TORTIGU-965265 format. One line per 3 residues: number of its first residue (from 1); their letters; for each residue x, y, z of C-alpha. Coordinates in Angstrom, 1 decimal, decimal comma. Example, Ala and Ser with C-alpha at 12.3 -4.5 7.8 and 13.67 -1.06 7.14 Angstrom:
<pts>
1	as	12,3 -4,5 7,8 ~ 13,7 -1,1 7,1
</pts>
This chain:
<pts>
1	xxx	-32,5 -22,4 -16,2 ~ -36,2 -21,4 -16,0 ~ -38,0 -19,7 -18,9
4	xxx	-38,6 -16,1 -16,8 ~ -35,5 -16,6 -14,8 ~ -33,1 -13,5 -15,4
7	xxx	-29,3 -14,0 -15,5 ~ -27,4 -12,0 -13,0 ~ -24,7 -10,1 -15,0
10	xxx	-21,1 -10,2 -13,9 ~ -19,9 -7,4 -11,4 ~ -16,6 -6,0 -12,8
13	xxx	-13,8 -5,6 -9,7 ~ -13,7 -2,4 -8,5 ~ -11,4 -0,1 -10,4
16	xxx	-10,0 1,9 -7,6 ~ -8,9 1,9 -3,9 ~ -11,0 3,6 -1,2
19	xxx	-9,6 6,8 0,4 ~ -9,0 4,5 3,8 ~ -6,8 2,4 1,5
22	xxx	-5,0 5,5 -0,3 ~ -4,3 6,7 3,3 ~ -2,7 3,3 4,2
25	xxx	-0,8 3,2 1,0 ~ 0,8 6,6 1,7 ~ 1,8 5,6 5,2
28	xxx	3,5 2,4 3,8 ~ 5,5 4,5 1,0 ~ 6,2 7,2 3,7
31	xxx	7,9 4,4 6,0 ~ 9,4 2,7 2,9 ~ 11,0 5,7 1,8
34	xxx	12,9 6,1 5,0 ~ 14,5 2,9 5,0 ~ 16,4 3,2 1,6
37	xxx	20,0 4,5 1,5 ~ 21,0 8,3 1,2 ~ 22,2 7,6 -2,2
40	xxx	19,2 5,9 -3,3 ~ 17,3 8,7 -2,0 ~ 19,1 11,2 -4,3
43	xxx	19,3 9,0 -7,3 ~ 15,4 8,8 -7,2 ~ 15,1 12,4 -6,6
46	xxx	17,6 13,6 -8,9 ~ 15,3 11,3 -11,7 ~ 12,3 13,3 -10,6
49	xxx	13,8 16,7 -11,1 ~ 14,9 15,7 -14,4 ~ 11,2 14,3 -15,1
52	xxx	9,9 17,6 -14,1 ~ 12,0 19,5 -16,2 ~ 10,8 17,1 -18,9
55	xxx	7,5 18,2 -18,0 ~ 8,3 21,9 -18,5 ~ 9,5 21,3 -21,7
58	xxx	6,5 19,6 -22,9 ~ 4,2 22,2 -21,5 ~ 6,2 25,0 -23,8
61	xxx	6,3 22,5 -26,7 ~ 2,6 21,7 -26,7 ~ 1,5 25,2 -26,4
64	xxx	3,8 27,1 -28,5 ~ 1,8 29,2 -31,2 ~ -1,3 28,7 -29,6
67	xxx	-2,7 32,2 -28,6 ~ -6,4 31,1 -27,4 ~ -6,3 31,1 -23,3
70	xxx	-8,3 27,9 -23,4 ~ -6,5 25,7 -25,7 ~ -3,3 27,1 -24,5
73	xxx	-3,9 26,3 -21,0 ~ -5,0 22,6 -21,5 ~ -1,9 22,0 -23,9
76	xxx	0,5 23,5 -21,4 ~ -1,2 21,0 -18,6 ~ -1,2 18,2 -20,8
79	xxx	2,6 18,5 -21,4 ~ 3,4 19,2 -17,7 ~ 1,4 15,9 -16,8
82	xxx	3,7 14,0 -19,0 ~ 6,5 14,9 -16,6 ~ 4,8 14,2 -13,3
85	xxx	3,5 10,7 -14,9 ~ 7,1 9,7 -15,6 ~ 7,7 10,6 -12,0
88	xxx	5,0 8,5 -10,4 ~ 4,9 5,5 -12,6 ~ 8,7 5,3 -12,4
91	xxx	9,1 5,5 -8,6 ~ 11,0 8,7 -8,6 ~ 10,8 11,0 -5,5
94	xxx	9,6 14,4 -5,9 ~ 9,7 17,1 -2,9 ~ 5,9 18,2 -3,5
97	xxx	4,9 14,2 -3,4 ~ 6,7 13,6 0,0 ~ 4,9 16,6 1,5
100	xxx	1,9 14,1 1,0 ~ 3,5 10,8 2,0 ~ 5,7 11,8 5,2
103	xxx	3,1 14,0 6,9 ~ 0,7 11,1 6,5 ~ 3,3 8,6 7,9
106	xxx	4,2 11,3 10,9 ~ 0,5 11,8 11,5 ~ -0,7 8,3 11,8
109	xxx	2,3 6,7 13,8 ~ 4,9 9,0 15,4 ~ 3,5 12,4 15,7
112	xxx	7,1 13,6 15,7 ~ 9,7 14,6 12,9 ~ 12,7 12,7 13,4
115	xxx	16,4 13,6 11,9 ~ 16,0 10,9 9,2 ~ 12,7 12,7 8,0
118	xxx	14,5 16,0 7,8 ~ 17,3 14,6 6,2 ~ 15,1 12,7 3,3
121	xxx	13,5 16,0 2,8 ~ 16,6 17,9 2,2 ~ 18,0 15,1 -0,1
124	xxx	14,8 15,4 -2,1 ~ 14,7 18,9 -2,4 ~ 18,5 19,3 -3,4
127	xxx	18,3 16,1 -5,6 ~ 15,1 17,7 -7,6 ~ 17,0 20,9 -8,2
130	xxx	20,1 19,1 -9,4 ~ 18,0 16,8 -11,6 ~ 16,1 19,8 -13,5
133	xxx	19,6 21,8 -13,7 ~ 21,3 18,8 -15,5 ~ 18,3 18,6 -18,1
136	xxx	18,4 22,3 -18,4 ~ 22,1 22,1 -19,1 ~ 21,8 19,0 -21,6
139	xxx	19,1 20,9 -23,5 ~ 21,4 24,1 -23,7 ~ 24,4 21,9 -25,0
142	xxx	22,1 20,0 -27,6 ~ 20,9 23,1 -29,5 ~ 17,9 21,2 -30,2
145	xxx	15,6 24,0 -29,4 ~ 14,8 26,9 -31,5 ~ 14,1 30,6 -31,0
148	xxx	10,6 30,2 -31,2 ~ 10,6 27,6 -27,9 ~ 12,5 30,2 -26,1
151	xxx	10,2 32,7 -26,6 ~ 7,2 30,6 -25,6 ~ 9,6 29,6 -22,6
154	xxx	10,0 33,2 -21,6 ~ 6,2 33,6 -21,5 ~ 5,9 30,8 -18,8
157	xxx	8,8 32,6 -16,7 ~ 7,2 36,0 -17,0 ~ 3,9 34,4 -15,5
160	xxx	5,9 32,5 -12,9 ~ 8,0 35,6 -11,9 ~ 5,3 38,5 -12,2
163	xxx	4,9 38,4 -8,3 ~ 8,3 39,9 -7,9 ~ 7,1 43,2 -8,9
166	xxx	4,6 43,6 -6,1 ~ 7,1 43,6 -3,1 ~ 6,4 42,1 0,3
169	xxx	2,6 41,4 -0,5 ~ 4,0 39,6 -3,7 ~ 6,0 37,1 -1,8
172	xxx	3,2 36,2 0,3 ~ 0,8 35,8 -3,0 ~ 3,6 33,3 -4,1
175	xxx	3,2 31,4 -0,8 ~ -0,5 31,2 -1,2 ~ -0,3 30,1 -4,6
178	xxx	2,3 27,3 -3,5 ~ -0,5 26,0 -1,2 ~ -3,3 25,7 -3,9
181	xxx	-0,4 24,2 -6,3 ~ 0,5 21,3 -3,9 ~ -3,1 20,8 -2,9
184	xxx	-3,7 19,8 -6,3 ~ -0,5 18,0 -6,9 ~ -1,2 16,2 -3,7
187	xxx	-4,9 15,2 -5,0 ~ -3,4 14,4 -8,1 ~ -1,0 11,7 -6,0
190	xxx	-4,5 10,6 -4,3 ~ -6,2 10,0 -7,6 ~ -3,2 8,3 -9,2
193	xxx	-3,0 6,1 -6,1 ~ -6,6 5,1 -6,1 ~ -6,6 4,1 -9,7
196	xxx	-5,8 0,3 -10,3 ~ -4,3 0,4 -13,7 ~ -2,0 2,6 -15,9
199	xxx	-4,3 4,6 -17,8 ~ -6,4 5,6 -14,8 ~ -3,5 6,8 -13,1
202	xxx	-2,4 8,7 -16,1 ~ -6,0 10,3 -16,1 ~ -5,9 11,0 -12,3
205	xxx	-2,7 12,6 -12,6 ~ -4,0 14,7 -15,9 ~ -7,1 16,3 -14,2
208	xxx	-5,7 18,3 -11,4 ~ -2,2 19,1 -13,1 ~ -4,2 20,7 -16,0
211	xxx	-6,0 23,1 -13,4 ~ -2,7 23,8 -11,7 ~ -0,9 24,7 -14,8
214	xxx	-3,7 26,8 -16,0 ~ -4,0 28,7 -12,8 ~ -0,5 29,5 -12,9
217	xxx	-0,1 28,1 -9,3 ~ 3,5 28,1 -7,7 ~ 4,6 24,5 -7,7
220	xxx	8,6 24,9 -6,2 ~ 10,0 21,9 -8,5 ~ 8,0 22,9 -11,5
223	xxx	9,4 26,3 -11,3 ~ 12,7 24,6 -11,0 ~ 12,2 22,9 -14,2
226	xxx	11,3 26,0 -16,1 ~ 14,2 28,0 -14,4 ~ 16,8 25,5 -15,2
229	xxx	15,8 25,5 -19,2 ~ 15,9 29,4 -19,1 ~ 18,8 30,1 -16,8
232	xxx	21,5 29,2 -19,4 ~ 19,8 31,5 -22,0 ~ 20,6 34,6 -20,2
235	xxx	16,9 35,4 -19,3 ~ 16,6 38,6 -17,2 ~ 15,7 36,9 -14,1
238	xxx	18,6 36,2 -11,6 ~ 19,4 33,4 -9,2 ~ 18,7 35,5 -6,2
241	xxx	15,2 36,8 -7,6 ~ 14,2 33,0 -8,5 ~ 15,5 31,5 -5,1
244	xxx	14,3 34,2 -2,6 ~ 11,4 35,8 -4,2 ~ 9,9 32,7 -5,8
247	xxx	11,2 29,1 -4,7 ~ 11,5 29,8 -0,9 ~ 7,6 31,0 -0,6
250	xxx	6,5 28,4 -3,1 ~ 8,3 25,8 -1,1 ~ 6,8 26,8 2,1
253	xxx	3,5 26,8 0,6 ~ 3,7 23,4 -1,0 ~ 4,6 21,8 2,6
256	xxx	1,3 23,6 3,8 ~ -0,7 22,6 0,8 ~ 0,4 19,1 1,0
259	xxx	1,1 18,4 4,8 ~ -2,2 20,0 6,1 ~ -4,8 20,4 3,1
262	xxx	-4,3 16,7 1,9 ~ -2,5 14,6 4,5 ~ -3,7 16,1 7,8
265	xxx	-7,4 16,4 6,4 ~ -7,4 13,1 4,6 ~ -5,7 11,6 7,7
268	xxx	-8,3 12,5 10,3 ~ -11,4 12,1 8,1 ~ -10,4 8,7 7,5
271	xxx	-8,7 7,6 10,7 ~ -11,2 4,9 12,0 ~ -11,1 3,2 8,7
274	xxx	-7,6 2,8 8,5 ~ -5,6 -0,7 9,5 ~ -4,4 -0,7 13,2
277	xxx	-1,5 -2,8 12,2 ~ -0,3 -0,1 9,7 ~ -0,7 3,1 11,9
280	xxx	1,0 1,3 15,1 ~ 4,1 2,9 16,2 ~ 6,9 1,0 14,7
283	xxx	10,2 1,3 16,3 ~ 11,6 -1,1 13,7 ~ 11,6 1,3 11,1
286	xxx	13,7 3,7 13,0 ~ 16,0 1,1 14,0 ~ 16,4 -0,1 10,2
289	xxx	16,6 3,4 8,8 ~ 19,2 4,5 11,7 ~ 21,5 1,5 10,4
292	xxx	20,9 2,1 6,9 ~ 21,9 5,8 7,0 ~ 25,0 5,2 9,2
</pts>
């Protein structure tokens, strides 16, 4: 090598995927999710509901006895992100995640919603709720949690249910809050998918989830987790109040936040960069899916 010649440093491999590649991944994941059996869909959804309840558990445990708002919100967000990381890395199926995956697949390929898509959405929603309830039951039977924990949990439930005291406008506030929640959770899915290693995925999940938790935004499945742990303790909130005044508007908001503000915007923004072989109308997907579910 010549005396004054500089050695070119090695350029490391890129540590993330580009947005168009993320959209392609969402399309493939949405397509593949429809091919598995109803039983497999339910099992993976049940697992996700259980993990989200563990996330709710973690958010309370880490923030107990913390009275300063900043540290309280940070620790609650970290605790909840643990549950979301368990879901994402295990391949479980979360309602608010498929609010991003399935619309992306529909927008880029079919432009219509089949009965298999609607059935998958329903199975996922029910599975998430039952998984969360199962963890709540086990926690109650185990007797592992003390009085201080349930006092901390009650604070979370009061924040989640405070909108019920505002009448009709409170119902719509839950809906708008649900839009914000799934917008953030959808971006968490984008960031986690963009990362190419486990730690990158965890940090990608952590950042939006901290904001979502700190902002008290209404995430339908997260609320299932908090409610499932508290319902067996005889808290003052009834099934009627939770389902009609919180869960339903939050779910509608989550669909809008994930389907429009994440899937729709990103899909059309990067439409020209997406591989045509991925977005082409694939009739074989429907044929395979119909055979699997018969």
